[in-house]
PDBQT receptor file of N, H, CA, C and O in Angstrom, charges set to zero:
ATOM      1  N   MET A   1     -22.360  69.147  -4.686  1.00  0.00    +0.000 N 
ATOM      2  CA  MET A   1     -21.154  68.630  -4.068  1.00  0.00    +0.000 C 
ATOM      3  C   MET A   1     -19.912  69.086  -4.851  1.00  0.00    +0.000 C 
ATOM      4  O   MET A   1     -18.902  69.471  -4.261  1.00  0.00    +0.000 OA
ATOM      5  N   TYR A   2     -20.003  69.038  -6.179  1.00  0.00    +0.000 N 
ATOM      6  H   TYR A   2     -20.823  68.726  -6.659  1.00  0.00    +0.000 HD
ATOM      7  CA  TYR A   2     -18.831  69.400  -6.984  1.00  0.00    +0.000 C 
ATOM      8  C   TYR A   2     -18.545  70.898  -6.919  1.00  0.00    +0.000 C 
ATOM      9  O   TYR A   2     -17.392  71.322  -7.000  1.00  0.00    +0.000 OA
ATOM     10  N   ASP A   3     -19.602  71.693  -6.773  1.00  0.00    +0.000 N 
ATOM     11  H   ASP A   3     -20.538  71.348  -6.707  1.00  0.00    +0.000 HD
ATOM     12  CA  ASP A   3     -19.396  73.129  -6.635  1.00  0.00    +0.000 C 
ATOM     13  C   ASP A   3     -18.659  73.422  -5.331  1.00  0.00    +0.000 C 
ATOM     14  O   ASP A   3     -17.769  74.272  -5.295  1.00  0.00    +0.000 OA
ATOM     15  N   TYR A   4     -19.027  72.722  -4.268  1.00  0.00    +0.000 N 
ATOM     16  H   TYR A   4     -19.750  72.032  -4.297  1.00  0.00    +0.000 HD
ATOM     17  CA  TYR A   4     -18.344  72.882  -2.981  1.00  0.00    +0.000 C 
ATOM     18  C   TYR A   4     -16.863  72.503  -3.109  1.00  0.00    +0.000 C 
ATOM     19  O   TYR A   4     -15.989  73.218  -2.620  1.00  0.00    +0.000 OA
ATOM     20  N   MET A   5     -16.594  71.380  -3.766  1.00  0.00    +0.000 N 
ATOM     21  H   MET A   5     -17.305  70.800  -4.164  1.00  0.00    +0.000 HD
ATOM     22  CA  MET A   5     -15.204  70.938  -3.931  1.00  0.00    +0.000 C 
ATOM     23  C   MET A   5     -14.423  71.911  -4.814  1.00  0.00    +0.000 C 
ATOM     24  O   MET A   5     -13.231  72.126  -4.592  1.00  0.00    +0.000 OA
ATOM     25  N   ARG A   6     -15.082  72.498  -5.811  1.00  0.00    +0.000 N 
ATOM     26  H   ARG A   6     -16.050  72.323  -5.992  1.00  0.00    +0.000 HD
ATOM     27  CA  ARG A   6     -14.424  73.487  -6.659  1.00  0.00    +0.000 C 
ATOM     28  C   ARG A   6     -14.004  74.697  -5.827  1.00  0.00    +0.000 C 
ATOM     29  O   ARG A   6     -12.907  75.229  -5.997  1.00  0.00    +0.000 OA
ATOM     30  N   LYS A   7     -14.886  75.121  -4.932  1.00  0.00    +0.000 N 
ATOM     31  H   LYS A   7     -15.777  74.688  -4.794  1.00  0.00    +0.000 HD
ATOM     32  CA  LYS A   7     -14.561  76.249  -4.068  1.00  0.00    +0.000 C 
ATOM     33  C   LYS A   7     -13.418  75.902  -3.113  1.00  0.00    +0.000 C 
ATOM     34  O   LYS A   7     -12.552  76.736  -2.845  1.00  0.00    +0.000 OA
ATOM     35  N   GLN A   8     -13.419  74.684  -2.609  1.00  0.00    +0.000 N 
ATOM     36  H   GLN A   8     -14.122  74.007  -2.827  1.00  0.00    +0.000 HD
ATOM     37  CA  GLN A   8     -12.347  74.246  -1.711  1.00  0.00    +0.000 C 
ATOM     38  C   GLN A   8     -11.015  74.193  -2.456  1.00  0.00    +0.000 C 
ATOM     39  O   GLN A   8      -9.983  74.597  -1.919  1.00  0.00    +0.000 OA
ATOM     40  N   ARG A   9     -11.037  73.698  -3.689  1.00  0.00    +0.000 N 
ATOM     41  H   ARG A   9     -11.875  73.370  -4.125  1.00  0.00    +0.000 HD
ATOM     42  CA  ARG A   9      -9.811  73.650  -4.492  1.00  0.00    +0.000 C 
ATOM     43  C   ARG A   9      -9.293  75.059  -4.723  1.00  0.00    +0.000 C 
ATOM     44  O   ARG A   9      -8.091  75.312  -4.648  1.00  0.00    +0.000 OA
ATOM     45  N   HIS A  10     -10.209  75.970  -5.003  1.00  0.00    +0.000 N 
ATOM     46  H   HIS A  10     -11.186  75.765  -5.063  1.00  0.00    +0.000 HD
ATOM     47  CA  HIS A  10      -9.819  77.367  -5.214  1.00  0.00    +0.000 C 
ATOM     48  C   HIS A  10      -9.115  77.917  -3.969  1.00  0.00    +0.000 C 
ATOM     49  O   HIS A  10      -8.072  78.564  -4.073  1.00  0.00    +0.000 OA
ATOM     50  N   LYS A  11      -9.690  77.657  -2.798  1.00  0.00    +0.000 N 
ATOM     51  H   LYS A  11     -10.536  77.131  -2.713  1.00  0.00    +0.000 HD
ATOM     52  CA  LYS A  11      -9.063  78.101  -1.544  1.00  0.00    +0.000 C 
ATOM     53  C   LYS A  11      -7.684  77.474  -1.378  1.00  0.00    +0.000 C 
ATOM     54  O   LYS A  11      -6.728  78.149  -0.997  1.00  0.00    +0.000 OA
ATOM     55  N   PHE A  12      -7.589  76.179  -1.667  1.00  0.00    +0.000 N 
ATOM     56  H   PHE A  12      -8.365  75.630  -1.977  1.00  0.00    +0.000 HD
ATOM     57  CA  PHE A  12      -6.327  75.452  -1.501  1.00  0.00    +0.000 C 
ATOM     58  C   PHE A  12      -5.238  76.032  -2.402  1.00  0.00    +0.000 C 
ATOM     59  O   PHE A  12      -4.084  76.160  -1.992  1.00  0.00    +0.000 OA
ATOM     60  N   ILE A  13      -5.614  76.380  -3.630  1.00  0.00    +0.000 N 
ATOM     61  H   ILE A  13      -6.551  76.275  -3.964  1.00  0.00    +0.000 HD
ATOM     62  CA  ILE A  13      -4.647  76.904  -4.594  1.00  0.00    +0.000 C 
ATOM     63  C   ILE A  13      -4.253  78.347  -4.257  1.00  0.00    +0.000 C 
ATOM     64  O   ILE A  13      -3.069  78.685  -4.237  1.00  0.00    +0.000 OA
ATOM     65  N   TYR A  14      -5.250  79.190  -3.995  1.00  0.00    +0.000 N 
ATOM     66  H   TYR A  14      -6.212  78.916  -4.011  1.00  0.00    +0.000 HD
ATOM     67  CA  TYR A  14      -4.992  80.619  -3.850  1.00  0.00    +0.000 C 
ATOM     68  C   TYR A  14      -4.853  81.101  -2.407  1.00  0.00    +0.000 C 
ATOM     69  O   TYR A  14      -4.434  82.232  -2.163  1.00  0.00    +0.000 OA
ATOM     70  N   GLU A  15      -5.201  80.252  -1.468  1.00  0.00    +0.000 N 
ATOM     71  H   GLU A  15      -5.542  79.333  -1.666  1.00  0.00    +0.000 HD
ATOM     72  CA  GLU A  15      -5.028  80.576  -0.055  1.00  0.00    +0.000 C 
ATOM     73  C   GLU A  15      -4.362  79.374   0.614  1.00  0.00    +0.000 C 
ATOM     74  O   GLU A  15      -5.007  78.655   1.377  1.00  0.00    +0.000 OA
ATOM     75  N   PRO A  16      -3.085  79.152   0.337  1.00  0.00    +0.000 N 
ATOM     76  CA  PRO A  16      -2.424  77.911   0.776  1.00  0.00    +0.000 C 
ATOM     77  C   PRO A  16      -2.345  77.722   2.295  1.00  0.00    +0.000 C 
ATOM     78  O   PRO A  16      -2.054  76.619   2.758  1.00  0.00    +0.000 OA
ATOM     79  N   PHE A  17      -2.593  78.753   3.056  1.00  0.00    +0.000 N 
ATOM     80  H   PHE A  17      -2.829  79.649   2.680  1.00  0.00    +0.000 HD
ATOM     81  CA  PHE A  17      -2.510  78.606   4.506  1.00  0.00    +0.000 C 
ATOM     82  C   PHE A  17      -3.847  78.212   5.122  1.00  0.00    +0.000 C 
ATOM     83  O   PHE A  17      -3.945  78.046   6.338  1.00  0.00    +0.000 OA
ATOM     84  N   THR A  18      -4.882  78.062   4.285  1.00  0.00    +0.000 N 
ATOM     85  H   THR A  18      -4.802  78.197   3.298  1.00  0.00    +0.000 HD
ATOM     86  CA  THR A  18      -6.176  77.571   4.757  1.00  0.00    +0.000 C 
ATOM     87  C   THR A  18      -6.116  76.050   4.743  1.00  0.00    +0.000 C 
ATOM     88  O   THR A  18      -5.965  75.450   3.678  1.00  0.00    +0.000 OA
ATOM     89  N   PRO A  19      -6.232  75.417   5.906  1.00  0.00    +0.000 N 
ATOM     90  CA  PRO A  19      -6.067  73.955   5.955  1.00  0.00    +0.000 C 
ATOM     91  C   PRO A  19      -7.246  73.195   5.344  1.00  0.00    +0.000 C 
ATOM     92  O   PRO A  19      -8.371  73.687   5.267  1.00  0.00    +0.000 OA
ATOM     93  N   CYS A  20      -6.934  71.994   4.922  1.00  0.00    +0.000 N 
ATOM     94  H   CYS A  20      -6.019  71.594   4.984  1.00  0.00    +0.000 HD
ATOM     95  CA  CYS A  20      -7.925  71.045   4.422  1.00  0.00    +0.000 C 
ATOM     96  C   CYS A  20      -7.790  69.806   5.306  1.00  0.00    +0.000 C 
ATOM     97  O   CYS A  20      -6.694  69.268   5.462  1.00  0.00    +0.000 OA
ATOM     98  N   SER A  21      -8.883  69.364   5.871  1.00  0.00    +0.000 N 
ATOM     99  H   SER A  21      -9.774  69.801   5.744  1.00  0.00    +0.000 HD
ATOM    100  CA  SER A  21      -8.798  68.221   6.775  1.00  0.00    +0.000 C 
ATOM    101  C   SER A  21      -8.529  66.933   5.994  1.00  0.00    +0.000 C 
ATOM    102  O   SER A  21      -8.823  66.833   4.803  1.00  0.00    +0.000 OA
ATOM    103  N   LYS A  22      -7.974  65.972   6.686  1.00  0.00    +0.000 N 
ATOM    104  H   LYS A  22      -7.735  66.054   7.653  1.00  0.00    +0.000 HD
ATOM    105  CA  LYS A  22      -7.686  64.677   6.067  1.00  0.00    +0.000 C 
ATOM    106  C   LYS A  22      -8.986  64.020   5.597  1.00  0.00    +0.000 C 
ATOM    107  O   LYS A  22      -9.034  63.454   4.505  1.00  0.00    +0.000 OA
ATOM    108  N   LYS A  23     -10.031  64.092   6.412  1.00  0.00    +0.000 N 
ATOM    109  H   LYS A  23      -9.992  64.552   7.300  1.00  0.00    +0.000 HD
ATOM    110  CA  LYS A  23     -11.316  63.499   6.053  1.00  0.00    +0.000 C 
ATOM    111  C   LYS A  23     -11.893  64.165   4.811  1.00  0.00    +0.000 C 
ATOM    112  O   LYS A  23     -12.423  63.492   3.927  1.00  0.00    +0.000 OA
ATOM    113  N   GLU A  24     -11.787  65.480   4.748  1.00  0.00    +0.000 N 
ATOM    114  H   GLU A  24     -11.357  66.026   5.466  1.00  0.00    +0.000 HD
ATOM    115  CA  GLU A  24     -12.283  66.211   3.584  1.00  0.00    +0.000 C 
ATOM    116  C   GLU A  24     -11.540  65.770   2.317  1.00  0.00    +0.000 C 
ATOM    117  O   GLU A  24     -12.157  65.593   1.267  1.00  0.00    +0.000 OA
ATOM    118  N   ALA A  25     -10.232  65.593   2.412  1.00  0.00    +0.000 N 
ATOM    119  H   ALA A  25      -9.730  65.737   3.265  1.00  0.00    +0.000 HD
ATOM    120  CA  ALA A  25      -9.437  65.140   1.269  1.00  0.00    +0.000 C 
ATOM    121  C   ALA A  25      -9.823  63.713   0.877  1.00  0.00    +0.000 C 
ATOM    122  O   ALA A  25      -9.959  63.407  -0.308  1.00  0.00    +0.000 OA
ATOM    123  N   GLN A  26      -9.997  62.851   1.864  1.00  0.00    +0.000 N 
ATOM    124  H   GLN A  26      -9.887  63.100   2.826  1.00  0.00    +0.000 HD
ATOM    125  CA  GLN A  26     -10.387  61.466   1.578  1.00  0.00    +0.000 C 
ATOM    126  C   GLN A  26     -11.766  61.408   0.924  1.00  0.00    +0.000 C 
ATOM    127  O   GLN A  26     -11.981  60.636  -0.010  1.00  0.00    +0.000 OA
ATOM    128  N   ASP A  27     -12.695  62.222   1.415  1.00  0.00    +0.000 N 
ATOM    129  H   ASP A  27     -12.521  62.849   2.174  1.00  0.00    +0.000 HD
ATOM    130  CA  ASP A  27     -14.038  62.270   0.818  1.00  0.00    +0.000 C 
ATOM    131  C   ASP A  27     -13.992  62.771  -0.618  1.00  0.00    +0.000 C 
ATOM    132  O   ASP A  27     -14.713  62.263  -1.476  1.00  0.00    +0.000 OA
ATOM    133  N   ALA A  28     -13.151  63.761  -0.882  1.00  0.00    +0.000 N 
ATOM    134  H   ALA A  28     -12.566  64.173  -0.184  1.00  0.00    +0.000 HD
ATOM    135  CA  ALA A  28     -13.018  64.293  -2.237  1.00  0.00    +0.000 C 
ATOM    136  C   ALA A  28     -12.449  63.236  -3.181  1.00  0.00    +0.000 C 
ATOM    137  O   ALA A  28     -12.895  63.115  -4.321  1.00  0.00    +0.000 OA
ATOM    138  N   ILE A  29     -11.472  62.478  -2.710  1.00  0.00    +0.000 N 
ATOM    139  H   ILE A  29     -11.110  62.576  -1.783  1.00  0.00    +0.000 HD
ATOM    140  CA  ILE A  29     -10.884  61.413  -3.536  1.00  0.00    +0.000 C 
ATOM    141  C   ILE A  29     -11.921  60.335  -3.828  1.00  0.00    +0.000 C 
ATOM    142  O   ILE A  29     -12.030  59.865  -4.960  1.00  0.00    +0.000 OA
ATOM    143  N   LYS A  30     -12.681  59.943  -2.813  1.00  0.00    +0.000 N 
ATOM    144  H   LYS A  30     -12.593  60.324  -1.893  1.00  0.00    +0.000 HD
ATOM    145  CA  LYS A  30     -13.716  58.914  -2.995  1.00  0.00    +0.000 C 
ATOM    146  C   LYS A  30     -14.771  59.405  -3.993  1.00  0.00    +0.000 C 
ATOM    147  O   LYS A  30     -15.208  58.647  -4.860  1.00  0.00    +0.000 OA
ATOM    148  N   SER A  31     -15.172  60.655  -3.871  1.00  0.00    +0.000 N 
ATOM    149  H   SER A  31     -14.817  61.271  -3.168  1.00  0.00    +0.000 HD
ATOM    150  CA  SER A  31     -16.152  61.227  -4.784  1.00  0.00    +0.000 C 
ATOM    151  C   SER A  31     -15.614  61.239  -6.215  1.00  0.00    +0.000 C 
ATOM    152  O   SER A  31     -16.339  60.918  -7.157  1.00  0.00    +0.000 OA
ATOM    153  N   ALA A  32     -14.355  61.607  -6.373  1.00  0.00    +0.000 N 
ATOM    154  H   ALA A  32     -13.766  61.868  -5.608  1.00  0.00    +0.000 HD
ATOM    155  CA  ALA A  32     -13.743  61.619  -7.704  1.00  0.00    +0.000 C 
ATOM    156  C   ALA A  32     -13.674  60.212  -8.286  1.00  0.00    +0.000 C 
ATOM    157  O   ALA A  32     -13.916  60.024  -9.478  1.00  0.00    +0.000 OA
ATOM    158  N   GLU A  33     -13.349  59.229  -7.462  1.00  0.00    +0.000 N 
ATOM    159  H   GLU A  33     -13.153  59.382  -6.493  1.00  0.00    +0.000 HD
ATOM    160  CA  GLU A  33     -13.293  57.835  -7.933  1.00  0.00    +0.000 C 
ATOM    161  C   GLU A  33     -14.666  57.376  -8.407  1.00  0.00    +0.000 C 
ATOM    162  O   GLU A  33     -14.780  56.730  -9.449  1.00  0.00    +0.000 OA
ATOM    163  N   LEU A  34     -15.705  57.706  -7.650  1.00  0.00    +0.000 N 
ATOM    164  H   LEU A  34     -15.613  58.231  -6.804  1.00  0.00    +0.000 HD
ATOM    165  CA  LEU A  34     -17.067  57.332  -8.049  1.00  0.00    +0.000 C 
ATOM    166  C   LEU A  34     -17.473  58.026  -9.346  1.00  0.00    +0.000 C 
ATOM    167  O   LEU A  34     -18.132  57.429 -10.197  1.00  0.00    +0.000 OA
ATOM    168  N   PHE A  35     -17.078  59.280  -9.490  1.00  0.00    +0.000 N 
ATOM    169  H   PHE A  35     -16.543  59.765  -8.799  1.00  0.00    +0.000 HD
ATOM    170  CA  PHE A  35     -17.383  60.031 -10.703  1.00  0.00    +0.000 C 
ATOM    171  C   PHE A  35     -16.711  59.388 -11.919  1.00  0.00    +0.000 C 
ATOM    172  O   PHE A  35     -17.348  59.196 -12.955  1.00  0.00    +0.000 OA
ATOM    173  N   VAL A  36     -15.440  59.060 -11.791  1.00  0.00    +0.000 N 
ATOM    174  H   VAL A  36     -14.923  59.215 -10.949  1.00  0.00    +0.000 HD
ATOM    175  CA  VAL A  36     -14.709  58.428 -12.899  1.00  0.00    +0.000 C 
ATOM    176  C   VAL A  36     -15.323  57.069 -13.233  1.00  0.00    +0.000 C 
ATOM    177  O   VAL A  36     -15.420  56.700 -14.403  1.00  0.00    +0.000 OA
ATOM    178  N   GLU A  37     -15.732  56.331 -12.214  1.00  0.00    +0.000 N 
ATOM    179  H   GLU A  37     -15.653  56.631 -11.263  1.00  0.00    +0.000 HD
ATOM    180  CA  GLU A  37     -16.366  55.029 -12.436  1.00  0.00    +0.000 C 
ATOM    181  C   GLU A  37     -17.674  55.186 -13.225  1.00  0.00    +0.000 C 
ATOM    182  O   GLU A  37     -17.932  54.427 -14.159  1.00  0.00    +0.000 OA
ATOM    183  N   GLU A  38     -18.490  56.166 -12.850  1.00  0.00    +0.000 N 
ATOM    184  H   GLU A  38     -18.281  56.783 -12.091  1.00  0.00    +0.000 HD
ATOM    185  CA  GLU A  38     -19.751  56.401 -13.567  1.00  0.00    +0.000 C 
ATOM    186  C   GLU A  38     -19.507  56.847 -15.003  1.00  0.00    +0.000 C 
ATOM    187  O   GLU A  38     -20.206  56.405 -15.915  1.00  0.00    +0.000 OA
ATOM    188  N   ILE A  39     -18.542  57.699 -15.209  1.00  0.00    +0.000 N 
ATOM    189  H   ILE A  39     -17.974  58.058 -14.469  1.00  0.00    +0.000 HD
ATOM    190  CA  ILE A  39     -18.208  58.147 -16.569  1.00  0.00    +0.000 C 
ATOM    191  C   ILE A  39     -17.701  56.971 -17.401  1.00  0.00    +0.000 C 
ATOM    192  O   ILE A  39     -18.054  56.841 -18.574  1.00  0.00    +0.000 OA
ATOM    193  N   SER A  40     -16.879  56.122 -16.802  1.00  0.00    +0.000 N 
ATOM    194  H   SER A  40     -16.592  56.228 -15.850  1.00  0.00    +0.000 HD
ATOM    195  CA  SER A  40     -16.368  54.938 -17.513  1.00  0.00    +0.000 C 
ATOM    196  C   SER A  40     -17.513  54.026 -17.926  1.00  0.00    +0.000 C 
ATOM    197  O   SER A  40     -17.528  53.523 -19.049  1.00  0.00    +0.000 OA
ATOM    198  N   LYS A  41     -18.469  53.809 -17.035  1.00  0.00    +0.000 N 
ATOM    199  H   LYS A  41     -18.457  54.218 -16.123  1.00  0.00    +0.000 HD
ATOM    200  CA  LYS A  41     -19.631  52.973 -17.359  1.00  0.00    +0.000 C 
ATOM    201  C   LYS A  41     -20.418  53.571 -18.518  1.00  0.00    +0.000 C 
ATOM    202  O   LYS A  41     -20.841  52.858 -19.429  1.00  0.00    +0.000 OA
ATOM    203  N   PHE A  42     -20.609  54.879 -18.474  1.00  0.00    +0.000 N 
ATOM    204  H   PHE A  42     -20.265  55.458 -17.734  1.00  0.00    +0.000 HD
ATOM    205  CA  PHE A  42     -21.351  55.563 -19.527  1.00  0.00    +0.000 C 
ATOM    206  C   PHE A  42     -20.655  55.412 -20.878  1.00  0.00    +0.000 C 
ATOM    207  O   PHE A  42     -21.300  55.114 -21.882  1.00  0.00    +0.000 OA
ATOM    208  N   ILE A  43     -19.341  55.618 -20.900  1.00  0.00    +0.000 N 
ATOM    209  H   ILE A  43     -18.816  55.861 -20.084  1.00  0.00    +0.000 HD
ATOM    210  CA  ILE A  43     -18.584  55.510 -22.151  1.00  0.00    +0.000 C 
ATOM    211  C   ILE A  43     -18.601  54.078 -22.670  1.00  0.00    +0.000 C 
ATOM    212  O   ILE A  43     -18.770  53.857 -23.869  1.00  0.00    +0.000 OA
ATOM    213  N   LYS A  44     -18.426  53.101 -21.777  1.00  0.00    +0.000 N 
ATOM    214  H   LYS A  44     -18.288  53.281 -20.803  1.00  0.00    +0.000 HD
ATOM    215  CA  LYS A  44     -18.451  51.696 -22.203  1.00  0.00    +0.000 C 
ATOM    216  C   LYS A  44     -19.813  51.312 -22.763  1.00  0.00    +0.000 C 
ATOM    217  O   LYS A  44     -19.908  50.510 -23.692  1.00  0.00    +0.000 OA
ATOM    218  N   LYS A  45     -20.872  51.893 -22.189  1.00  0.00    +0.000 N 
ATOM    219  H   LYS A  45     -20.795  52.544 -21.435  1.00  0.00    +0.000 HD
ATOM    220  CA  LYS A  45     -22.224  51.613 -22.686  1.00  0.00    +0.000 C 
ATOM    221  C   LYS A  45     -22.389  52.181 -24.091  1.00  0.00    +0.000 C 
ATOM    222  O   LYS A  45     -22.997  51.545 -24.953  1.00  0.00    +0.000 OA
ATOM    223  N   LYS A  46     -21.851  53.370 -24.323  1.00  0.00    +0.000 N 
ATOM    224  H   LYS A  46     -21.356  53.886 -23.623  1.00  0.00    +0.000 HD
ATOM    225  CA  LYS A  46     -21.953  54.010 -25.639  1.00  0.00    +0.000 C 
ATOM    226  C   LYS A  46     -21.027  53.361 -26.658  1.00  0.00    +0.000 C 
ATOM    227  O   LYS A  46     -21.373  53.258 -27.835  1.00  0.00    +0.000 OA
ATOM    228  N   ASN A  47     -19.855  52.924 -26.215  1.00  0.00    +0.000 N 
ATOM    229  H   ASN A  47     -19.574  53.007 -25.259  1.00  0.00    +0.000 HD
ATOM    230  CA  ASN A  47     -18.872  52.321 -27.111  1.00  0.00    +0.000 C 
ATOM    231  C   ASN A  47     -18.147  51.200 -26.364  1.00  0.00    +0.000 C 
ATOM    232  O   ASN A  47     -17.131  51.452 -25.716  1.00  0.00    +0.000 OA
ATOM    233  N   PRO A  48     -18.654  49.970 -26.444  1.00  0.00    +0.000 N 
ATOM    234  CA  PRO A  48     -18.084  48.845 -25.687  1.00  0.00    +0.000 C 
ATOM    235  C   PRO A  48     -16.626  48.517 -26.023  1.00  0.00    +0.000 C 
ATOM    236  O   PRO A  48     -15.969  47.807 -25.262  1.00  0.00    +0.000 OA
ATOM    237  N   GLN A  49     -16.120  49.010 -27.127  1.00  0.00    +0.000 N 
ATOM    238  H   GLN A  49     -16.654  49.587 -27.746  1.00  0.00    +0.000 HD
ATOM    239  CA  GLN A  49     -14.742  48.704 -27.499  1.00  0.00    +0.000 C 
ATOM    240  C   GLN A  49     -13.729  49.577 -26.774  1.00  0.00    +0.000 C 
ATOM    241  O   GLN A  49     -12.536  49.273 -26.775  1.00  0.00    +0.000 OA
ATOM    242  N   VAL A  50     -14.189  50.652 -26.159  1.00  0.00    +0.000 N 
ATOM    243  H   VAL A  50     -15.158  50.899 -26.159  1.00  0.00    +0.000 HD
ATOM    244  CA  VAL A  50     -13.287  51.556 -25.450  1.00  0.00    +0.000 C 
ATOM    245  C   VAL A  50     -12.892  50.926 -24.118  1.00  0.00    +0.000 C 
ATOM    246  O   VAL A  50     -13.747  50.447 -23.373  1.00  0.00    +0.000 OA
ATOM    247  N   LYS A  51     -11.585  50.930 -23.823  1.00  0.00    +0.000 N 
ATOM    248  H   LYS A  51     -10.891  51.320 -24.428  1.00  0.00    +0.000 HD
ATOM    249  CA  LYS A  51     -11.092  50.385 -22.558  1.00  0.00    +0.000 C 
ATOM    250  C   LYS A  51     -10.187  51.400 -21.892  1.00  0.00    +0.000 C 
ATOM    251  O   LYS A  51      -9.371  52.048 -22.547  1.00  0.00    +0.000 OA
ATOM    252  N   PHE A  52     -10.338  51.531 -20.591  1.00  0.00    +0.000 N 
ATOM    253  H   PHE A  52     -11.002  51.004 -20.059  1.00  0.00    +0.000 HD
ATOM    254  CA  PHE A  52      -9.513  52.423 -19.798  1.00  0.00    +0.000 C 
ATOM    255  C   PHE A  52      -8.746  51.610 -18.772  1.00  0.00    +0.000 C 
ATOM    256  O   PHE A  52      -9.241  50.594 -18.283  1.00  0.00    +0.000 OA
ATOM    257  N   ASN A  53      -7.553  52.045 -18.448  1.00  0.00    +0.000 N 
ATOM    258  H   ASN A  53      -7.150  52.870 -18.846  1.00  0.00    +0.000 HD
ATOM    259  CA  ASN A  53      -6.757  51.413 -17.410  1.00  0.00    +0.000 C 
ATOM    260  C   ASN A  53      -6.502  52.420 -16.301  1.00  0.00    +0.000 C 
ATOM    261  O   ASN A  53      -5.432  53.025 -16.231  1.00  0.00    +0.000 OA
ATOM    262  N   PHE A  54      -7.489  52.593 -15.439  1.00  0.00    +0.000 N 
ATOM    263  H   PHE A  54      -8.358  52.101 -15.497  1.00  0.00    +0.000 HD
ATOM    264  CA  PHE A  54      -7.337  53.515 -14.319  1.00  0.00    +0.000 C 
ATOM    265  C   PHE A  54      -6.837  52.757 -13.122  1.00  0.00    +0.000 C 
ATOM    266  O   PHE A  54      -6.637  53.344 -12.059  1.00  0.00    +0.000 OA
TER     267      PHE A  54
């Protein structure tokens, strides 16, 4: 999934006239939020004193 999004980002940056659908953007944001949440859980498990304000 992340490889696909990386390719889409590349198109968006270097081919600005290639459209990105609203649903595709919303799905990418949701995926990124889930990724950050999982990373936060992992870091808190390794070091409970670390706090993030996302």
